DRENDO-1510 file (C-alpha; in Angstrom, 1 decimal, always signed):
<recs>
REC; n; res; u; v; w
REC; 1; UNK; +192.5; +77.0; -251.2 .
REC; 2; UNK; +189.8; +75.3; -253.4 .
REC; 3; UNK; +187.8; +72.7; -251.5 .
REC; 4; UNK; +188.9; +70.0; -253.9 .
REC; 5; UNK; +192.5; +70.6; -253.1 .
REC; 6; UNK; +191.7; +70.9; -249.4 .
REC; 7; UNK; +190.0; +67.4; -249.5 .
REC; 8; UNK; +193.1; +65.8; -251.0 .
REC; 9; UNK; +195.4; +67.7; -248.7 .
REC; 10; UNK; +193.4; +66.6; -245.6 .
REC; 11; UNK; +193.5; +63.0; -246.7 .
REC; 12; UNK; +197.3; +63.2; -247.0 .
REC; 13; UNK; +197.5; +64.7; -243.6 .
REC; 14; UNK; +195.4; +61.9; -242.2 .
REC; 15; UNK; +198.0; +59.5; -243.7 .
REC; 16; UNK; +200.8; +61.4; -242.0 .
REC; 17; UNK; +198.9; +61.2; -238.7 .
REC; 18; UNK; +198.5; +57.5; -239.0 .
REC; 19; UNK; +202.2; +57.1; -239.6 .
REC; 20; UNK; +203.0; +59.1; -236.4 .
REC; 21; UNK; +200.5; +57.3; -234.2 .
REC; 22; UNK; +201.6; +53.8; -235.2 .
REC; 23; UNK; +199.5; +50.7; -235.5 .
REC; 24; UNK; +198.1; +51.5; -238.9 .
REC; 25; UNK; +199.1; +49.7; -242.1 .
REC; 26; UNK; +197.3; +51.5; -244.9 .
REC; 27; UNK; +195.0; +54.4; -245.8 .
REC; 28; UNK; +192.7; +53.8; -248.7 .
REC; 29; UNK; +190.7; +56.6; -250.3 .
REC; 30; UNK; +187.5; +55.6; -252.0 .
REC; 31; UNK; +184.8; +57.2; -254.0 .
REC; 32; UNK; +185.7; +60.7; -255.4 .
REC; 33; UNK; +188.9; +60.8; -253.3 .
REC; 34; UNK; +189.8; +57.3; -254.5 .
REC; 35; UNK; +190.2; +56.2; -258.2 .
REC; 36; UNK; +187.5; +58.6; -259.3 .
REC; 37; UNK; +189.1; +62.0; -258.6 .
REC; 38; UNK; +188.0; +63.2; -262.0 .
REC; 39; UNK; +184.5; +63.7; -260.5 .
REC; 40; UNK; +185.8; +65.5; -257.4 .
REC; 41; UNK; +184.0; +68.8; -256.9 .
REC; 42; UNK; +183.1; +71.5; -254.3 .
REC; 43; UNK; +180.4; +69.2; -252.9 .
REC; 44; UNK; +182.6; +66.1; -252.4 .
REC; 45; UNK; +183.6; +64.7; -249.1 .
REC; 46; UNK; +186.1; +62.3; -247.6 .
REC; 47; UNK; +185.5; +58.6; -247.8 .
REC; 48; UNK; +188.3; +56.3; -246.7 .
REC; 49; UNK; +189.3; +53.0; -245.1 .
REC; 50; UNK; +192.0; +52.5; -242.5 .
REC; 51; UNK; +193.7; +49.1; -242.4 .
REC; 52; UNK; +195.3; +48.5; -239.0 .
REC; 53; UNK; +197.4; +45.9; -237.3 .
REC; 54; UNK; +195.7; +43.1; -235.3 .
REC; 55; UNK; +194.5; +44.5; -231.9 .
REC; 56; UNK; +194.6; +48.2; -233.0 .
REC; 57; UNK; +191.0; +48.4; -234.4 .
REC; 58; UNK; +189.2; +49.7; -231.4 .
REC; 59; UNK; +191.9; +52.3; -230.7 .
REC; 60; UNK; +191.3; +53.9; -234.1 .
REC; 61; UNK; +187.5; +53.6; -233.8 .
REC; 62; UNK; +187.1; +54.9; -230.3 .
REC; 63; UNK; +189.8; +57.5; -230.1 .
REC; 64; UNK; +189.8; +60.2; -232.7 .
REC; 65; UNK; +193.0; +62.0; -231.8 .
REC; 66; UNK; +194.6; +60.8; -235.1 .
REC; 67; UNK; +191.9; +62.9; -236.9 .
REC; 68; UNK; +192.1; +65.8; -234.5 .
REC; 69; UNK; +195.8; +66.1; -235.1 .
REC; 70; UNK; +195.0; +67.1; -238.7 .
REC; 71; UNK; +192.3; +69.6; -237.9 .
REC; 72; UNK; +189.8; +70.1; -235.0 .
REC; 73; UNK; +186.6; +68.1; -235.3 .
REC; 74; UNK; +183.2; +69.9; -234.9 .
REC; 75; UNK; +181.2; +66.7; -234.9 .
REC; 76; UNK; +181.5; +62.9; -234.9 .
REC; 77; UNK; +179.0; +60.1; -234.9 .
REC; 78; UNK; +179.8; +56.4; -234.6 .
REC; 79; UNK; +177.4; +55.2; -237.3 .
REC; 80; UNK; +178.6; +51.5; -237.3 .
REC; 81; UNK; +180.7; +49.1; -235.3 .
REC; 82; UNK; +183.7; +49.9; -237.6 .
REC; 83; UNK; +183.6; +53.6; -238.2 .
REC; 84; UNK; +182.3; +57.1; -237.9 .
REC; 85; UNK; +180.9; +60.1; -239.8 .
REC; 86; UNK; +182.7; +63.3; -239.0 .
REC; 87; UNK; +182.7; +67.0; -239.7 .
REC; 88; UNK; +185.9; +69.1; -239.3 .
REC; 89; UNK; +185.6; +72.7; -238.0 .
REC; 90; UNK; +186.5; +74.0; -241.5 .
REC; 91; UNK; +183.4; +72.2; -243.0 .
REC; 92; UNK; +185.1; +69.1; -244.4 .
REC; 93; UNK; +182.8; +66.2; -244.0 .
REC; 94; UNK; +183.9; +62.6; -244.0 .
REC; 95; UNK; +183.0; +59.0; -243.5 .
REC; 96; UNK; +185.4; +56.2; -242.7 .
REC; 97; UNK; +185.7; +52.6; -241.5 .
REC; 98; UNK; +188.5; +50.8; -239.8 .
REC; 99; UNK; +189.4; +47.2; -240.6 .
REC; 100; UNK; +192.0; +44.5; -240.0 .
REC; 101; UNK; +193.5; +43.2; -243.3 .
REC; 102; UNK; +191.5; +39.9; -243.2 .
REC; 103; UNK; +188.2; +41.6; -243.0 .
REC; 104; UNK; +188.4; +43.3; -246.4 .
REC; 105; UNK; +188.9; +39.9; -248.0 .
REC; 106; UNK; +185.3; +39.2; -247.0 .
REC; 107; UNK; +183.9; +42.7; -247.9 .
REC; 108; UNK; +182.3; +44.2; -251.0 .
REC; 109; UNK; +183.5; +47.7; -251.8 .
REC; 110; UNK; +184.5; +49.9; -254.7 .
REC; 111; UNK; +188.2; +50.0; -255.8 .
REC; 112; UNK; +190.2; +52.4; -253.7 .
REC; 113; UNK; +193.4; +54.4; -254.0 .
REC; 114; UNK; +196.4; +53.9; -251.7 .
REC; 115; UNK; +197.0; +57.3; -249.9 .
REC; 116; UNK; +199.6; +56.1; -247.4 .
REC; 117; UNK; +201.0; +52.7; -246.3 .
REC; 118; UNK; +203.4; +51.4; -243.8 .
REC; 119; UNK; +206.6; +50.6; -245.8 .
REC; 120; UNK; +206.5; +47.0; -244.4 .
REC; 121; UNK; +203.0; +46.4; -245.7 .
REC; 122; UNK; +203.1; +44.9; -249.1 .
REC; 123; UNK; +199.4; +44.0; -249.8 .
REC; 124; UNK; +198.5; +46.9; -252.1 .
REC; 125; UNK; +196.2; +44.6; -254.0 .
REC; 126; UNK; +193.8; +45.1; -251.1 .
REC; 127; UNK; +192.7; +48.3; -252.9 .
REC; 128; UNK; +190.7; +46.1; -255.3 .
REC; 129; UNK; +187.8; +44.1; -253.8 .
REC; 130; UNK; +187.8; +40.3; -254.1 .
REC; 131; UNK; +184.0; +40.2; -253.7 .
REC; 132; UNK; +182.0; +41.9; -256.4 .
REC; 133; UNK; +179.4; +44.5; -255.6 .
REC; 134; UNK; +175.7; +43.3; -255.7 .
REC; 135; UNK; +174.1; +43.5; -259.1 .
REC; 136; UNK; +171.8; +46.6; -259.4 .
REC; 137; UNK; +171.1; +46.1; -263.1 .
REC; 138; UNK; +168.6; +43.6; -264.5 .
REC; 139; UNK; +169.1; +42.1; -268.0 .
REC; 140; UNK; +165.4; +41.8; -268.8 .
REC; 141; UNK; +162.4; +44.1; -268.5 .
REC; 142; UNK; +159.7; +41.6; -267.3 .
REC; 143; UNK; +160.4; +41.2; -263.6 .
REC; 144; UNK; +161.4; +44.8; -262.7 .
REC; 145; UNK; +158.7; +46.6; -264.7 .
REC; 146; UNK; +156.0; +44.2; -263.5 .
REC; 147; UNK; +157.2; +44.9; -260.0 .
REC; 148; UNK; +157.0; +48.6; -260.7 .
REC; 149; UNK; +153.4; +48.2; -261.9 .
REC; 150; UNK; +152.4; +46.4; -258.8 .
REC; 151; UNK; +154.2; +49.0; -256.7 .
REC; 152; UNK; +151.9; +51.6; -258.4 .
REC; 153; UNK; +148.8; +49.6; -257.7 .
REC; 154; UNK; +149.6; +48.8; -254.1 .
REC; 155; UNK; +150.8; +52.4; -253.5 .
REC; 156; UNK; +147.6; +53.9; -254.8 .
REC; 157; UNK; +145.5; +51.6; -252.6 .
REC; 158; UNK; +147.4; +52.8; -249.6 .
REC; 159; UNK; +147.0; +56.4; -250.7 .
REC; 160; UNK; +143.3; +55.8; -250.9 .
REC; 161; UNK; +143.1; +54.6; -247.3 .
REC; 162; UNK; +145.1; +57.6; -246.1 .
REC; 163; UNK; +148.6; +55.9; -245.9 .
REC; 164; UNK; +150.2; +58.7; -247.9 .
REC; 165; UNK; +153.8; +58.3; -246.7 .
REC; 166; UNK; +153.7; +54.6; -247.5 .
REC; 167; UNK; +152.2; +55.3; -250.9 .
REC; 168; UNK; +154.8; +57.9; -251.7 .
REC; 169; UNK; +157.6; +55.4; -251.0 .
REC; 170; UNK; +155.9; +52.6; -253.1 .
REC; 171; UNK; +155.3; +54.9; -256.1 .
REC; 172; UNK; +158.1; +57.5; -256.1 .
REC; 173; UNK; +160.6; +55.2; -254.4 .
REC; 174; UNK; +160.3; +51.5; -255.1 .
REC; 175; UNK; +158.8; +51.8; -258.5 .
REC; 176; UNK; +161.4; +54.3; -259.6 .
REC; 177; UNK; +164.2; +52.0; -258.3 .
REC; 178; UNK; +162.8; +49.1; -260.4 .
REC; 179; UNK; +162.9; +51.3; -263.5 .
REC; 180; UNK; +166.4; +52.4; -262.8 .
REC; 181; UNK; +167.5; +48.8; -262.7 .
REC; 182; UNK; +166.6; +48.4; -266.4 .
REC; 183; UNK; +167.2; +51.9; -267.6 .
REC; 184; UNK; +170.4; +50.8; -269.4 .
REC; 185; UNK; +168.1; +48.7; -271.6 .
REC; 186; UNK; +165.9; +51.6; -272.5 .
REC; 187; UNK; +168.4; +54.4; -273.0 .
REC; 188; UNK; +172.0; +54.5; -274.1 .
REC; 189; UNK; +174.0; +55.0; -270.8 .
REC; 190; UNK; +176.7; +57.6; -270.8 .
REC; 191; UNK; +179.7; +56.3; -269.0 .
REC; 192; UNK; +180.0; +58.6; -266.1 .
REC; 193; UNK; +181.2; +56.9; -262.9 .
REC; 194; UNK; +178.3; +54.5; -262.2 .
REC; 195; UNK; +178.0; +53.5; -258.5 .
REC; 196; UNK; +177.7; +49.8; -258.0 .
REC; 197; UNK; +175.9; +50.4; -254.7 .
REC; 198; UNK; +173.4; +53.1; -255.8 .
REC; 199; UNK; +171.7; +53.1; -259.2 .
REC; 200; UNK; +170.4; +56.6; -258.6 .
REC; 201; UNK; +173.9; +58.2; -258.3 .
REC; 202; UNK; +174.7; +60.5; -261.2 .
REC; 203; UNK; +171.6; +59.4; -263.1 .
REC; 204; UNK; +171.2; +62.9; -264.5 .
REC; 205; UNK; +174.5; +62.6; -266.3 .
REC; 206; UNK; +174.3; +58.9; -267.2 .
REC; 207; UNK; +170.7; +59.0; -268.5 .
REC; 208; UNK; +169.9; +62.6; -269.5 .
REC; 209; UNK; +166.8; +61.8; -271.5 .
REC; 210; UNK; +165.2; +60.0; -268.6 .
REC; 211; UNK; +166.3; +62.7; -266.2 .
REC; 212; UNK; +164.3; +65.3; -268.2 .
REC; 213; UNK; +161.0; +63.5; -267.3 .
REC; 214; UNK; +162.0; +62.2; -263.9 .
REC; 215; UNK; +160.5; +65.3; -262.1 .
REC; 216; UNK; +157.1; +64.4; -263.4 .
REC; 217; UNK; +157.4; +60.9; -261.9 .
REC; 218; UNK; +158.5; +62.3; -258.5 .
REC; 219; UNK; +156.1; +65.1; -257.7 .
REC; 220; UNK; +156.2; +64.7; -254.0 .
REC; 221; UNK; +153.9; +63.7; -251.0 .
REC; 222; UNK; +151.0; +65.9; -252.2 .
REC; 223; UNK; +151.0; +64.6; -255.8 .
REC; 224; UNK; +151.2; +60.8; -255.5 .
REC; 225; UNK; +148.4; +59.9; -258.0 .
REC; 226; UNK; +149.8; +62.3; -260.6 .
REC; 227; UNK; +153.3; +60.8; -260.2 .
REC; 228; UNK; +151.8; +57.3; -260.5 .
REC; 229; UNK; +150.1; +58.1; -263.8 .
REC; 230; UNK; +153.3; +59.6; -265.2 .
REC; 231; UNK; +155.3; +56.5; -264.3 .
REC; 232; UNK; +152.6; +54.3; -265.8 .
REC; 233; UNK; +152.7; +56.3; -269.0 .
REC; 234; UNK; +156.5; +55.8; -269.2 .
REC; 235; UNK; +156.2; +52.0; -268.6 .
REC; 236; UNK; +153.5; +51.7; -271.2 .
REC; 237; UNK; +155.7; +53.4; -273.8 .
REC; 238; UNK; +158.4; +50.8; -273.4 .
REC; 239; UNK; +156.7; +47.6; -272.3 .
REC; 240; UNK; +153.4; +45.8; -273.1 .
REC; 241; UNK; +151.5; +46.4; -269.9 .
REC; 242; UNK; +148.6; +44.2; -269.0 .
REC; 243; UNK; +145.5; +46.2; -269.9 .
REC; 244; UNK; +143.5; +45.1; -266.9 .
REC; 245; UNK; +146.2; +46.1; -264.5 .
REC; 246; UNK; +146.8; +49.4; -266.3 .
REC; 247; UNK; +143.0; +50.1; -266.1 .
REC; 248; UNK; +143.0; +49.4; -262.3 .
REC; 249; UNK; +145.9; +51.7; -261.7 .
REC; 250; UNK; +144.2; +54.5; -263.6 .
REC; 251; UNK; +141.0; +53.8; -261.8 .
REC; 252; UNK; +142.7; +54.1; -258.4 .
REC; 253; UNK; +144.6; +57.2; -259.5 .
REC; 254; UNK; +141.3; +58.9; -260.5 .
REC; 255; UNK; +139.6; +57.8; -257.3 .
REC; 256; UNK; +142.3; +59.3; -255.2 .
REC; 257; UNK; +142.7; +62.4; -257.3 .
REC; 258; UNK; +139.2; +63.3; -258.7 .
</recs>
């Protein structure tokens, strides 16, 4: 059976198990097993929420028999107060959280798909969040790109004093994140399942022109100055960079990579 079919089948089996065990109200698939099944592929996993009756939450978090009944678990890790990360023996990976109904009214999440529900539970609108996801996009270039420029400057200074890991994060992490937040202003975005919680998700399909040069900006731990210069080149091509700051960034890059 193709993995994509196995994922959906396993999710359905989890719903059946919840029904047998009792105490659950609804199983909500999110992500690629939610309303975005069009992007489901061989590398997808299970992401889901379980809504339970009052008093049943700890039972579904602490006891995993409702999952074991669908297929043996090879691994489980309680990564938060409300859920686990799991790996089934057949290689299916998943992440889930367990909530009471009222808790989702105060949570920010992506729209889900109802997989199973108790016939007596009528609140299917819970699949759509009431609280919007945090804004990852900026509507102007000034703040994000100046932040990115200062990330380059600070990062190269840290690189010069030997703090190479910190420099790598400032330059190839924080500065890139700032650029991603305004990339929609610089390149026509292809509508391909944007993630409201992660602007880096599917960037290769959403911004193919930028993706072609991204590797030059993220050359790794041993090529921090080279990455910084390529990022600076990109910003200078789209934004009027302060000449003195640009000169200082280039001076530091040359100093650390003679």
